[in-house]
MIGU-588718 format. One record per residue: residue number from 0; x, y negated, z negated of N, C-alpha, C in turn. Coordinates in nm, 2 decimals. Layout:
% residues N
{n: NUM | npx: X | npy: Y | npz: Z | capx: X | capy: Y | capz: Z | cpx: X | cpy: Y | cpz: Z}
...
This chain:
% residues 120
{n: 0 | npx: 9.24 | npy: -4.13 | npz: 8.93 | capx: 9.27 | capy: -4.24 | capz: 8.98 | cpx: 9.34 | cpy: -4.30 | cpz: 8.85}
{n: 1 | npx: 9.40 | npy: -4.36 | npz: 8.83 | capx: 9.47 | capy: -4.42 | capz: 8.72 | cpx: 9.44 | cpy: -4.59 | cpz: 8.67}
{n: 2 | npx: 9.47 | npy: -4.61 | npz: 8.81 | capx: 9.41 | capy: -4.81 | capz: 8.82 | cpx: 9.25 | cpy: -4.80 | cpz: 8.74}
{n: 3 | npx: 9.19 | npy: -4.73 | npz: 8.73 | capx: 9.06 | capy: -4.80 | capz: 8.64 | cpx: 8.94 | cpy: -4.79 | cpz: 8.74}
{n: 4 | npx: 8.98 | npy: -4.79 | npz: 8.88 | capx: 8.86 | capy: -4.75 | capz: 8.98 | cpx: 8.78 | cpy: -4.56 | cpz: 8.99}
{n: 5 | npx: 8.71 | npy: -4.56 | npz: 9.05 | capx: 8.59 | capy: -4.46 | capz: 9.05 | cpx: 8.65 | cpy: -4.40 | cpz: 9.14}
{n: 6 | npx: 8.69 | npy: -4.22 | npz: 9.14 | capx: 8.73 | capy: -4.17 | capz: 9.29 | cpx: 8.58 | cpy: -4.09 | cpz: 9.35}
{n: 7 | npx: 8.59 | npy: -4.01 | npz: 9.42 | capx: 8.48 | capy: -3.97 | capz: 9.51 | cpx: 8.42 | cpy: -3.89 | cpz: 9.43}
{n: 8 | npx: 8.51 | npy: -3.76 | npz: 9.35 | capx: 8.47 | capy: -3.66 | capz: 9.28 | cpx: 8.38 | cpy: -3.68 | cpz: 9.18}
{n: 9 | npx: 8.40 | npy: -3.83 | npz: 9.10 | capx: 8.33 | capy: -3.88 | capz: 9.00 | cpx: 8.13 | cpy: -3.94 | cpz: 9.04}
{n: 10 | npx: 8.17 | npy: -4.02 | npz: 9.20 | capx: 8.07 | capy: -4.05 | capz: 9.26 | cpx: 7.96 | cpy: -3.91 | cpz: 9.26}
{n: 11 | npx: 8.02 | npy: -3.83 | npz: 9.30 | capx: 7.93 | capy: -3.73 | capz: 9.34 | cpx: 7.88 | cpy: -3.66 | cpz: 9.21}
{n: 12 | npx: 7.91 | npy: -3.67 | npz: 9.06 | capx: 7.86 | capy: -3.60 | capz: 8.96 | cpx: 7.75 | cpy: -3.71 | cpz: 8.92}
{n: 13 | npx: 7.74 | npy: -3.83 | npz: 8.98 | capx: 7.66 | capy: -3.93 | capz: 8.88 | cpx: 7.52 | cpy: -3.91 | cpz: 8.91}
{n: 14 | npx: 7.40 | npy: -3.88 | npz: 8.86 | capx: 7.28 | capy: -3.86 | capz: 8.88 | cpx: 7.19 | cpy: -3.98 | cpz: 8.98}
{n: 15 | npx: 7.17 | npy: -3.94 | npz: 9.05 | capx: 7.11 | capy: -4.03 | capz: 9.19 | cpx: 6.97 | cpy: -4.07 | cpz: 9.16}
{n: 16 | npx: 6.90 | npy: -4.18 | npz: 9.13 | capx: 6.79 | capy: -4.21 | capz: 9.07 | cpx: 6.67 | cpy: -4.25 | cpz: 9.21}
{n: 17 | npx: 6.57 | npy: -4.16 | npz: 9.19 | capx: 6.47 | capy: -4.20 | capz: 9.30 | cpx: 6.31 | cpy: -4.28 | cpz: 9.25}
{n: 18 | npx: 6.31 | npy: -4.27 | npz: 9.37 | capx: 6.21 | capy: -4.41 | capz: 9.30 | cpx: 6.09 | cpy: -4.32 | cpz: 9.25}
{n: 19 | npx: 6.02 | npy: -4.43 | npz: 9.17 | capx: 5.88 | capy: -4.33 | capz: 9.09 | cpx: 5.80 | cpy: -4.26 | cpz: 9.17}
{n: 20 | npx: 5.78 | npy: -4.29 | npz: 9.27 | capx: 5.68 | capy: -4.22 | capz: 9.35 | cpx: 5.74 | cpy: -4.05 | cpz: 9.46}
{n: 21 | npx: 5.83 | npy: -4.05 | npz: 9.42 | capx: 5.93 | capy: -3.95 | capz: 9.46 | cpx: 5.97 | cpy: -3.84 | cpz: 9.43}
{n: 22 | npx: 5.94 | npy: -3.71 | npz: 9.44 | capx: 5.95 | capy: -3.62 | capz: 9.35 | cpx: 6.04 | cpy: -3.50 | cpz: 9.45}
{n: 23 | npx: 6.19 | npy: -3.47 | npz: 9.41 | capx: 6.24 | capy: -3.39 | capz: 9.47 | cpx: 6.20 | cpy: -3.23 | cpz: 9.50}
{n: 24 | npx: 6.22 | npy: -3.17 | npz: 9.57 | capx: 6.17 | capy: -3.03 | capz: 9.59 | cpx: 6.25 | cpy: -2.97 | cpz: 9.69}
{n: 25 | npx: 6.34 | npy: -2.88 | npz: 9.65 | capx: 6.46 | capy: -2.88 | capz: 9.74 | cpx: 6.56 | cpy: -2.90 | cpz: 9.77}
{n: 26 | npx: 6.54 | npy: -2.93 | npz: 9.89 | capx: 6.62 | capy: -3.03 | capz: 9.96 | cpx: 6.55 | cpy: -3.12 | cpz: 10.01}
{n: 27 | npx: 6.44 | npy: -3.14 | npz: 9.99 | capx: 6.38 | capy: -3.24 | capz: 10.08 | cpx: 6.31 | cpy: -3.32 | cpz: 9.95}
{n: 28 | npx: 6.24 | npy: -3.47 | npz: 9.98 | capx: 6.21 | capy: -3.53 | capz: 9.90 | cpx: 6.04 | cpy: -3.54 | cpz: 9.92}
{n: 29 | npx: 5.98 | npy: -3.53 | npz: 9.82 | capx: 5.79 | capy: -3.58 | capz: 9.89 | cpx: 5.78 | cpy: -3.69 | cpz: 9.82}
{n: 30 | npx: 5.68 | npy: -3.76 | npz: 9.88 | capx: 5.63 | capy: -3.89 | capz: 9.81 | cpx: 5.46 | cpy: -3.82 | cpz: 9.75}
{n: 31 | npx: 5.48 | npy: -3.93 | npz: 9.64 | capx: 5.34 | capy: -3.87 | capz: 9.56 | cpx: 5.24 | cpy: -3.98 | cpz: 9.60}
{n: 32 | npx: 5.15 | npy: -3.94 | npz: 9.63 | capx: 4.99 | capy: -3.99 | capz: 9.69 | cpx: 4.90 | cpy: -3.99 | cpz: 9.57}
{n: 33 | npx: 4.81 | npy: -4.10 | npz: 9.56 | capx: 4.74 | capy: -4.13 | capz: 9.45 | cpx: 4.61 | cpy: -4.21 | cpz: 9.48}
{n: 34 | npx: 4.52 | npy: -4.22 | npz: 9.44 | capx: 4.41 | capy: -4.28 | capz: 9.46 | cpx: 4.32 | cpy: -4.30 | cpz: 9.31}
{n: 35 | npx: 4.28 | npy: -4.43 | npz: 9.31 | capx: 4.17 | capy: -4.44 | capz: 9.16 | cpx: 4.01 | cpy: -4.39 | cpz: 9.22}
{n: 36 | npx: 3.96 | npy: -4.33 | npz: 9.14 | capx: 3.84 | capy: -4.29 | capz: 9.16 | cpx: 3.72 | cpy: -4.31 | cpz: 9.03}
{n: 37 | npx: 3.61 | npy: -4.28 | npz: 9.05 | capx: 3.54 | capy: -4.30 | capz: 8.90 | cpx: 3.43 | cpy: -4.20 | cpz: 8.87}
{n: 38 | npx: 3.40 | npy: -4.19 | npz: 8.76 | capx: 3.32 | capy: -4.07 | capz: 8.74 | cpx: 3.15 | cpy: -4.16 | cpz: 8.72}
{n: 39 | npx: 3.09 | npy: -4.09 | npz: 8.89 | capx: 2.97 | capy: -4.16 | capz: 8.89 | cpx: 2.86 | cpy: -4.10 | cpz: 8.83}
{n: 40 | npx: 2.88 | npy: -4.00 | npz: 8.84 | capx: 2.74 | capy: -3.92 | capz: 8.80 | cpx: 2.72 | cpy: -3.92 | cpz: 8.61}
{n: 41 | npx: 2.56 | npy: -3.91 | npz: 8.61 | capx: 2.53 | capy: -3.96 | capz: 8.48 | cpx: 2.58 | cpy: -3.88 | cpz: 8.39}
{n: 42 | npx: 2.61 | npy: -3.77 | npz: 8.36 | capx: 2.65 | capy: -3.67 | capz: 8.26 | cpx: 2.78 | cpy: -3.70 | cpz: 8.27}
{n: 43 | npx: 2.91 | npy: -3.75 | npz: 8.32 | capx: 3.02 | capy: -3.74 | capz: 8.33 | cpx: 3.07 | cpy: -3.59 | cpz: 8.36}
{n: 44 | npx: 3.24 | npy: -3.58 | npz: 8.39 | capx: 3.29 | capy: -3.46 | capz: 8.43 | cpx: 3.26 | cpy: -3.38 | cpz: 8.33}
{n: 45 | npx: 3.14 | npy: -3.32 | npz: 8.31 | capx: 3.14 | capy: -3.19 | capz: 8.22 | cpx: 3.16 | cpy: -3.05 | cpz: 8.30}
{n: 46 | npx: 3.09 | npy: -2.94 | npz: 8.25 | capx: 3.19 | capy: -2.82 | capz: 8.27 | cpx: 3.17 | cpy: -2.79 | cpz: 8.43}
{n: 47 | npx: 3.02 | npy: -2.80 | npz: 8.48 | capx: 2.99 | capy: -2.78 | capz: 8.63 | cpx: 3.10 | cpy: -2.88 | cpz: 8.73}
{n: 48 | npx: 3.08 | npy: -3.00 | npz: 8.72 | capx: 3.20 | capy: -3.05 | capz: 8.78 | cpx: 3.34 | cpy: -3.02 | cpz: 8.77}
{n: 49 | npx: 3.38 | npy: -2.99 | npz: 8.65 | capx: 3.51 | capy: -2.97 | capz: 8.65 | cpx: 3.55 | cpy: -2.81 | cpz: 8.73}
{n: 50 | npx: 3.44 | npy: -2.76 | npz: 8.71 | capx: 3.49 | capy: -2.61 | capz: 8.79 | cpx: 3.50 | cpy: -2.66 | cpz: 8.89}
{n: 51 | npx: 3.40 | npy: -2.70 | npz: 9.00 | capx: 3.40 | capy: -2.76 | capz: 9.16 | cpx: 3.54 | cpy: -2.84 | cpz: 9.20}
{n: 52 | npx: 3.58 | npy: -2.93 | npz: 9.07 | capx: 3.71 | capy: -3.01 | capz: 9.14 | cpx: 3.81 | cpy: -2.90 | cpz: 9.09}
{n: 53 | npx: 3.80 | npy: -2.83 | npz: 9.01 | capx: 3.93 | capy: -2.71 | capz: 9.01 | cpx: 3.94 | cpy: -2.62 | cpz: 9.09}
{n: 54 | npx: 3.83 | npy: -2.55 | npz: 9.18 | capx: 3.82 | capy: -2.52 | capz: 9.24 | cpx: 3.82 | cpy: -2.52 | cpz: 9.38}
{n: 55 | npx: 3.82 | npy: -2.71 | npz: 9.40 | capx: 3.86 | capy: -2.76 | capz: 9.55 | cpx: 3.99 | cpy: -2.75 | cpz: 9.55}
{n: 56 | npx: 4.07 | npy: -2.81 | npz: 9.43 | capx: 4.20 | capy: -2.85 | capz: 9.38 | cpx: 4.30 | cpy: -2.72 | cpz: 9.45}
{n: 57 | npx: 4.23 | npy: -2.61 | npz: 9.37 | capx: 4.33 | capy: -2.49 | capz: 9.41 | cpx: 4.33 | cpy: -2.45 | cpz: 9.59}
{n: 58 | npx: 4.27 | npy: -2.53 | npz: 9.62 | capx: 4.24 | capy: -2.48 | capz: 9.77 | cpx: 4.37 | cpy: -2.56 | cpz: 9.84}
{n: 59 | npx: 4.47 | npy: -2.62 | npz: 9.78 | capx: 4.57 | capy: -2.68 | capz: 9.84 | cpx: 4.74 | cpy: -2.63 | cpz: 9.78}
{n: 60 | npx: 4.79 | npy: -2.62 | npz: 9.87 | capx: 4.93 | capy: -2.61 | capz: 9.80 | cpx: 4.98 | cpy: -2.71 | cpz: 9.72}
{n: 61 | npx: 4.94 | npy: -2.83 | npz: 9.73 | capx: 5.03 | capy: -2.94 | capz: 9.68 | cpx: 4.98 | cpy: -2.92 | cpz: 9.48}
{n: 62 | npx: 5.08 | npy: -3.03 | npz: 9.45 | capx: 5.03 | capy: -3.02 | capz: 9.27 | cpx: 4.99 | cpy: -3.14 | cpz: 9.29}
{n: 63 | npx: 4.84 | npy: -3.11 | npz: 9.22 | capx: 4.74 | capy: -3.24 | capz: 9.19 | cpx: 4.72 | cpy: -3.24 | cpz: 9.07}
{n: 64 | npx: 4.73 | npy: -3.35 | npz: 9.02 | capx: 4.71 | capy: -3.38 | capz: 8.86 | cpx: 4.56 | cpy: -3.50 | cpz: 8.86}
{n: 65 | npx: 4.50 | npy: -3.52 | npz: 8.74 | capx: 4.45 | capy: -3.64 | capz: 8.71 | cpx: 4.48 | cpy: -3.72 | cpz: 8.61}
{n: 66 | npx: 4.46 | npy: -3.87 | npz: 8.60 | capx: 4.58 | capy: -3.91 | capz: 8.49 | cpx: 4.48 | cpy: -4.00 | cpz: 8.44}
{n: 67 | npx: 4.45 | npy: -4.04 | npz: 8.31 | capx: 4.32 | capy: -4.09 | capz: 8.24 | cpx: 4.38 | cpy: -4.13 | cpz: 8.12}
{n: 68 | npx: 4.40 | npy: -4.27 | npz: 8.12 | capx: 4.47 | capy: -4.35 | capz: 8.00 | cpx: 4.59 | cpy: -4.26 | cpz: 7.94}
{n: 69 | npx: 4.70 | npy: -4.28 | npz: 8.04 | capx: 4.81 | capy: -4.18 | capz: 7.98 | cpx: 4.84 | cpy: -4.09 | cpz: 7.96}
{n: 70 | npx: 4.72 | npy: -3.97 | npz: 7.98 | capx: 4.70 | capy: -3.87 | capz: 7.98 | cpx: 4.69 | cpy: -3.79 | cpz: 8.10}
{n: 71 | npx: 4.78 | npy: -3.69 | npz: 8.16 | capx: 4.81 | capy: -3.63 | capz: 8.29 | cpx: 4.77 | cpy: -3.45 | cpz: 8.29}
{n: 72 | npx: 4.66 | npy: -3.45 | npz: 8.37 | capx: 4.63 | capy: -3.32 | capz: 8.35 | cpx: 4.63 | cpy: -3.24 | cpz: 8.53}
{n: 73 | npx: 4.65 | npy: -3.10 | npz: 8.48 | capx: 4.67 | capy: -3.02 | capz: 8.62 | cpx: 4.50 | cpy: -3.03 | cpz: 8.66}
{n: 74 | npx: 4.51 | npy: -3.08 | npz: 8.78 | capx: 4.32 | capy: -3.06 | capz: 8.84 | cpx: 4.29 | cpy: -2.93 | cpz: 8.88}
{n: 75 | npx: 4.40 | npy: -2.83 | npz: 8.89 | capx: 4.34 | capy: -2.68 | capz: 8.92 | cpx: 4.32 | cpy: -2.62 | cpz: 8.79}
{n: 76 | npx: 4.29 | npy: -2.68 | npz: 8.69 | capx: 4.25 | capy: -2.63 | capz: 8.57 | cpx: 4.16 | cpy: -2.67 | cpz: 8.50}
{n: 77 | npx: 4.04 | npy: -2.56 | npz: 8.52 | capx: 3.89 | capy: -2.62 | capz: 8.41 | cpx: 3.93 | cpy: -2.71 | cpz: 8.29}
{n: 78 | npx: 4.01 | npy: -2.61 | npz: 8.21 | capx: 4.01 | capy: -2.67 | capz: 8.09 | cpx: 4.05 | cpy: -2.78 | cpz: 8.05}
{n: 79 | npx: 4.20 | npy: -2.79 | npz: 8.12 | capx: 4.28 | capy: -2.92 | capz: 8.14 | cpx: 4.18 | cpy: -3.01 | cpz: 8.16}
{n: 80 | npx: 4.09 | npy: -3.00 | npz: 8.25 | capx: 4.02 | capy: -3.11 | capz: 8.34 | cpx: 3.92 | cpy: -3.17 | cpz: 8.21}
{n: 81 | npx: 3.86 | npy: -3.05 | npz: 8.14 | capx: 3.80 | capy: -3.10 | capz: 8.05 | cpx: 3.81 | cpy: -3.17 | cpz: 7.89}
{n: 82 | npx: 3.98 | npy: -3.12 | npz: 7.92 | capx: 4.02 | capy: -3.25 | capz: 7.77 | cpx: 4.04 | cpy: -3.37 | cpz: 7.77}
{n: 83 | npx: 4.00 | npy: -3.41 | npz: 7.92 | capx: 4.00 | capy: -3.52 | capz: 7.92 | cpx: 3.88 | cpy: -3.61 | cpz: 7.90}
{n: 84 | npx: 3.78 | npy: -3.53 | npz: 7.85 | capx: 3.61 | capy: -3.62 | capz: 7.81 | cpx: 3.59 | cpy: -3.74 | cpz: 7.90}
{n: 85 | npx: 3.58 | npy: -3.68 | npz: 8.01 | capx: 3.54 | capy: -3.82 | capz: 8.08 | cpx: 3.42 | cpy: -3.83 | cpz: 8.12}
{n: 86 | npx: 3.37 | npy: -3.97 | npz: 8.08 | capx: 3.22 | capy: -4.04 | capz: 8.03 | cpx: 3.18 | cpy: -4.12 | cpz: 8.17}
{n: 87 | npx: 3.10 | npy: -4.09 | npz: 8.20 | capx: 3.01 | capy: -4.17 | capz: 8.35 | cpx: 3.07 | cpy: -4.36 | cpz: 8.33}
{n: 88 | npx: 3.13 | npy: -4.36 | npz: 8.44 | capx: 3.20 | capy: -4.48 | capz: 8.45 | cpx: 3.37 | cpy: -4.48 | cpz: 8.41}
{n: 89 | npx: 3.39 | npy: -4.38 | npz: 8.34 | capx: 3.55 | capy: -4.36 | capz: 8.35 | cpx: 3.66 | cpy: -4.35 | cpz: 8.50}
{n: 90 | npx: 3.74 | npy: -4.47 | npz: 8.48 | capx: 3.82 | capy: -4.47 | capz: 8.58 | cpx: 3.94 | cpy: -4.31 | cpz: 8.55}
{n: 91 | npx: 3.99 | npy: -4.27 | npz: 8.68 | capx: 4.05 | capy: -4.19 | capz: 8.65 | cpx: 4.14 | cpy: -4.20 | cpz: 8.80}
{n: 92 | npx: 4.31 | npy: -4.13 | npz: 8.80 | capx: 4.37 | capy: -4.19 | capz: 8.89 | cpx: 4.40 | cpy: -4.04 | cpz: 8.95}
{n: 93 | npx: 4.38 | npy: -4.00 | npz: 9.11 | capx: 4.39 | capy: -3.85 | capz: 9.11 | cpx: 4.57 | cpy: -3.88 | cpz: 9.17}
{n: 94 | npx: 4.64 | npy: -3.77 | npz: 9.16 | capx: 4.76 | capy: -3.79 | capz: 9.23 | cpx: 4.80 | cpy: -3.66 | cpz: 9.29}
{n: 95 | npx: 4.89 | npy: -3.64 | npz: 9.42 | capx: 4.95 | capy: -3.52 | capz: 9.47 | cpx: 5.09 | cpy: -3.57 | cpz: 9.53}
{n: 96 | npx: 5.12 | npy: -3.43 | npz: 9.53 | capx: 5.25 | capy: -3.44 | capz: 9.59 | cpx: 5.25 | cpy: -3.32 | cpz: 9.65}
{n: 97 | npx: 5.30 | npy: -3.31 | npz: 9.79 | capx: 5.31 | capy: -3.21 | capz: 9.83 | cpx: 5.28 | cpy: -3.18 | cpz: 9.96}
{n: 98 | npx: 5.27 | npy: -3.12 | npz: 10.09 | capx: 5.29 | capy: -3.12 | capz: 10.23 | cpx: 5.12 | cpy: -3.16 | cpz: 10.24}
{n: 99 | npx: 5.01 | npy: -3.12 | npz: 10.18 | capx: 4.93 | capy: -3.13 | capz: 10.20 | cpx: 4.84 | cpy: -3.21 | cpz: 10.15}
{n: 100 | npx: 4.90 | npy: -3.31 | npz: 10.06 | capx: 4.87 | capy: -3.41 | capz: 9.92 | cpx: 4.71 | cpy: -3.48 | cpz: 9.99}
{n: 101 | npx: 4.81 | npy: -3.56 | npz: 10.10 | capx: 4.68 | capy: -3.67 | capz: 10.18 | cpx: 4.55 | cpy: -3.59 | cpz: 10.18}
{n: 102 | npx: 4.55 | npy: -3.47 | npz: 10.24 | capx: 4.42 | capy: -3.41 | capz: 10.29 | cpx: 4.33 | cpy: -3.35 | cpz: 10.14}
{n: 103 | npx: 4.42 | npy: -3.33 | npz: 10.05 | capx: 4.35 | capy: -3.27 | capz: 9.92 | cpx: 4.30 | cpy: -3.41 | cpz: 9.85}
{n: 104 | npx: 4.36 | npy: -3.52 | npz: 9.90 | capx: 4.34 | capy: -3.67 | capz: 9.77 | cpx: 4.16 | cpy: -3.67 | cpz: 9.86}
{n: 105 | npx: 4.20 | npy: -3.69 | npz: 9.98 | capx: 4.08 | capy: -3.72 | capz: 10.07 | cpx: 3.97 | cpy: -3.61 | cpz: 10.01}
{n: 106 | npx: 3.95 | npy: -3.51 | npz: 10.01 | capx: 3.85 | capy: -3.40 | capz: 9.95 | cpx: 3.80 | cpy: -3.43 | cpz: 9.80}
{n: 107 | npx: 3.91 | npy: -3.42 | npz: 9.72 | capx: 3.87 | capy: -3.48 | capz: 9.62 | cpx: 3.83 | cpy: -3.60 | cpz: 9.59}
{n: 108 | npx: 3.86 | npy: -3.72 | npz: 9.61 | capx: 3.80 | capy: -3.84 | capz: 9.64 | cpx: 3.61 | cpy: -3.81 | cpz: 9.68}
{n: 109 | npx: 3.59 | npy: -3.74 | npz: 9.77 | capx: 3.47 | capy: -3.75 | capz: 9.82 | cpx: 3.37 | cpy: -3.70 | cpz: 9.72}
{n: 110 | npx: 3.43 | npy: -3.57 | npz: 9.66 | capx: 3.36 | capy: -3.53 | capz: 9.57 | cpx: 3.31 | cpy: -3.61 | cpz: 9.44}
{n: 111 | npx: 3.41 | npy: -3.71 | npz: 9.42 | capx: 3.36 | capy: -3.83 | capz: 9.34 | cpx: 3.29 | cpy: -3.92 | cpz: 9.41}
{n: 112 | npx: 3.28 | npy: -3.92 | npz: 9.52 | capx: 3.17 | capy: -4.04 | capz: 9.58 | cpx: 3.08 | cpy: -3.96 | cpz: 9.57}
{n: 113 | npx: 3.08 | npy: -3.86 | npz: 9.61 | capx: 2.91 | capy: -3.75 | capz: 9.56 | cpx: 2.87 | cpy: -3.70 | cpz: 9.45}
{n: 114 | npx: 2.92 | npy: -3.80 | npz: 9.38 | capx: 2.90 | capy: -3.75 | capz: 9.22 | cpx: 2.87 | cpy: -3.54 | cpz: 9.18}
{n: 115 | npx: 3.01 | npy: -3.53 | npz: 9.29 | capx: 2.95 | capy: -3.38 | capz: 9.24 | cpx: 2.86 | cpy: -3.33 | cpz: 9.30}
{n: 116 | npx: 2.75 | npy: -3.35 | npz: 9.39 | capx: 2.66 | capy: -3.31 | capz: 9.49 | cpx: 2.59 | cpy: -3.31 | cpz: 9.37}
{n: 117 | npx: 2.56 | npy: -3.38 | npz: 9.22 | capx: 2.47 | capy: -3.36 | capz: 9.12 | cpx: 2.37 | cpy: -3.47 | cpz: 9.11}
{n: 118 | npx: 2.21 | npy: -3.44 | npz: 9.12 | capx: 2.13 | capy: -3.52 | capz: 9.14 | cpx: 2.13 | cpy: -3.68 | cpz: 9.05}
{n: 119 | npx: 2.22 | npy: -3.65 | npz: 8.92 | capx: 2.24 | capy: -3.78 | capz: 8.86 | cpx: 2.40 | cpy: -3.84 | cpz: 8.84}
């Protein structure tokens, strides 16, 4: 087009911005679900609860992450979880995207609410 307008071919090449809570997966767009949880056990997220959290997260096909103070890690990795150094009372955001994201977050939230079944 010589008149300064935009043709259809040019429009197709423009990037499409997705809302921040959506992610493209092939031809479909999956919403990202999240929950805020607190580390309630007295010793924080040490090796034993981190292993339990990672093991539980690995049961789901969704991508699951933990976000704390702008650091986001893979919830399926024990080492990644330990790098957060979460002490008692720390607030974290659980995030998941995928077909089973909602059920994954419900189960993982229960681990936090039950203090990873530790006495303290």
